[in-house]
C-alpha atoms as a printed R data frame, in Angstrom:
   type eleno elety resid chain resno       x       y      z
1  ATOM     1    CA   MET     A     1 131.168 101.790 78.471
2  ATOM     2    CA   LEU     A     2 133.172 100.166 81.177
3  ATOM     3    CA   ASN     A     3 136.044  98.942 79.010
4  ATOM     4    CA   ASN     A     4 137.320  98.884 75.431
5  ATOM     5    CA   GLN     A     5 136.961  95.120 74.948
6  ATOM     6    CA   LEU     A     6 134.650  93.657 72.290
7  ATOM     7    CA   TYR     A     7 133.233  90.259 73.190
8  ATOM     8    CA   ARG     A     8 131.944  87.776 70.613
9  ATOM     9    CA   ASP     A     9 128.968  85.533 71.202
10 ATOM    10    CA   THR     A    10 129.758  82.469 69.104
11 ATOM    11    CA   ASN     A    11 126.320  80.959 69.828
12 ATOM    12    CA   ALA     A    12 124.380  83.956 68.501
13 ATOM    13    CA   GLU     A    13 122.487  83.459 65.280
14 ATOM    14    CA   ASP     A    14 121.266  87.017 64.958
15 ATOM    15    CA   GLU     A    15 123.025  90.136 63.726
16 ATOM    16    CA   PHE     A    16 124.152  91.192 67.209
17 ATOM    17    CA   ASN     A    17 126.870  88.655 67.863
18 ATOM    18    CA   ILE     A    18 129.231  91.107 69.569
19 ATOM    19    CA   TYR     A    19 128.722  93.005 72.784
20 ATOM    20    CA   ARG     A    20 130.466  95.312 75.232
21 ATOM    21    CA   ILE     A    21 130.149  95.772 78.951
22 ATOM    22    CA   VAL     A    22 128.206  98.945 79.662
23 ATOM    23    CA   GLN     A    23 126.386 100.517 82.547
24 ATOM    24    CA   VAL     A    24 123.338 102.642 81.871
25 ATOM    25    CA   VAL     A    25 122.356 105.511 84.123
26 ATOM    26    CA   TRP     A    26 119.183 107.435 83.452
27 ATOM    27    CA   MET     A    27 119.926 111.121 83.248
28 ATOM    28    CA   THR     A    28 117.445 112.865 85.472
29 ATOM    29    CA   ASP     A    29 117.186 115.864 87.723
30 ATOM    30    CA   ASN     A    30 116.219 113.565 90.604
31 ATOM    31    CA   TRP     A    31 119.124 111.152 91.152
32 ATOM    32    CA   GLU     A    32 117.511 109.696 94.276
33 ATOM    33    CA   HIS     A    33 114.469 108.457 92.316
34 ATOM    34    CA   PRO     A    34 115.227 107.884 88.614
35 ATOM    35    CA   PRO     A    35 112.207 107.156 86.399
36 ATOM    36    CA   GLU     A    36 111.054 103.584 85.861
37 ATOM    37    CA   ASN     A    37 111.263 101.978 82.404
38 ATOM    38    CA   ASP     A    38 107.469 102.123 82.046
39 ATOM    39    CA   LYS     A    39 107.517 105.897 82.447
40 ATOM    40    CA   VAL     A    40 110.452 106.413 80.086
41 ATOM    41    CA   PHE     A    41 109.006 104.214 77.338
42 ATOM    42    CA   ASP     A    42 105.341 105.043 78.169
43 ATOM    43    CA   CYS     A    43 104.453 101.354 77.935
44 ATOM    44    CA   SER     A    44 105.287  98.186 79.833
45 ATOM    45    CA   ILE     A    45 108.371  96.497 78.343
46 ATOM    46    CA   HIS     A    46 110.305  93.539 79.705
47 ATOM    47    CA   PHE     A    47 113.957  93.775 78.710
48 ATOM    48    CA   PRO     A    48 115.978  90.541 78.763
49 ATOM    49    CA   GLN     A    49 118.660  90.332 81.429
50 ATOM    50    CA   SER     A    50 121.173  88.840 78.982
51 ATOM    51    CA   GLY     A    51 122.735  92.238 78.338
52 ATOM    52    CA   LYS     A    52 122.610  91.714 74.587
53 ATOM    53    CA   ALA     A    53 121.756  94.643 72.351
54 ATOM    54    CA   ILE     A    54 118.238  94.725 70.974
55 ATOM    55    CA   LYS     A    55 116.716  97.018 68.405
56 ATOM    56    CA   LEU     A    56 113.929  99.128 69.849
57 ATOM    57    CA   GLU     A    57 112.062  98.814 66.555
58 ATOM    58    CA   ASN     A    58 111.827  95.050 67.189
59 ATOM    59    CA   ILE     A    59 109.890  95.525 70.436
60 ATOM    60    CA   GLN     A    60 106.217  95.160 69.491
61 ATOM    61    CA   LYS     A    61 104.811  97.058 72.500
62 ATOM    62    CA   LEU     A    62 107.074 100.014 71.748
63 ATOM    63    CA   GLN     A    63 106.079  99.994 68.071
64 ATOM    64    CA   THR     A    64 102.394  99.809 68.987
65 ATOM    65    CA   ARG     A    65 102.766 102.819 71.270
66 ATOM    66    CA   TRP     A    66 105.231 104.975 69.291
67 ATOM    67    CA   GLY     A    67 105.614 103.471 65.794
68 ATOM    68    CA   LYS     A    68 103.645 106.064 63.841
69 ATOM    69    CA   GLU     A    69 104.564 109.173 65.823
70 ATOM    70    CA   GLY     A    70 107.905 110.179 64.293
71 ATOM    71    CA   LEU     A    71 110.102 112.023 66.773
72 ATOM    72    CA   ALA     A    72 107.436 111.983 69.503
73 ATOM    73    CA   PHE     A    73 109.206 109.120 71.305
74 ATOM    74    CA   GLN     A    74 112.534 110.975 71.419
75 ATOM    75    CA   GLN     A    75 110.759 114.120 72.632
76 ATOM    76    CA   HIS     A    76 108.938 112.116 75.300
77 ATOM    77    CA   VAL     A    77 112.218 110.593 76.565
78 ATOM    78    CA   GLN     A    78 113.846 114.036 76.630
79 ATOM    79    CA   SER     A    79 110.947 115.346 78.675
80 ATOM    80    CA   VAL     A    80 110.946 112.452 81.171
81 ATOM    81    CA   LEU     A    81 114.723 112.672 81.655
82 ATOM    82    CA   ASN     A    82 114.745 116.486 81.630
83 ATOM    83    CA   ILE     A    83 117.241 116.642 78.753
84 ATOM    84    CA   TYR     A    84 117.022 119.928 76.889
């Protein structure tokens, strides 16, 4: 998180009507060439550029690929990012 400020989106009609400014850095052993989203999620996902939080369980492609596999998704991400 880049600051401690909470921002409210007064136009939002969904449950995520607050947000914070964050910067995400993939943790990897190869900082020069971090993995692409498609490799991390093992499916092609387009994330909106709005910066708003989204629930991964609401992304149909992700659910189709990983929905029934329990902790397999978390284990896959750990493997791709070399987090042990």
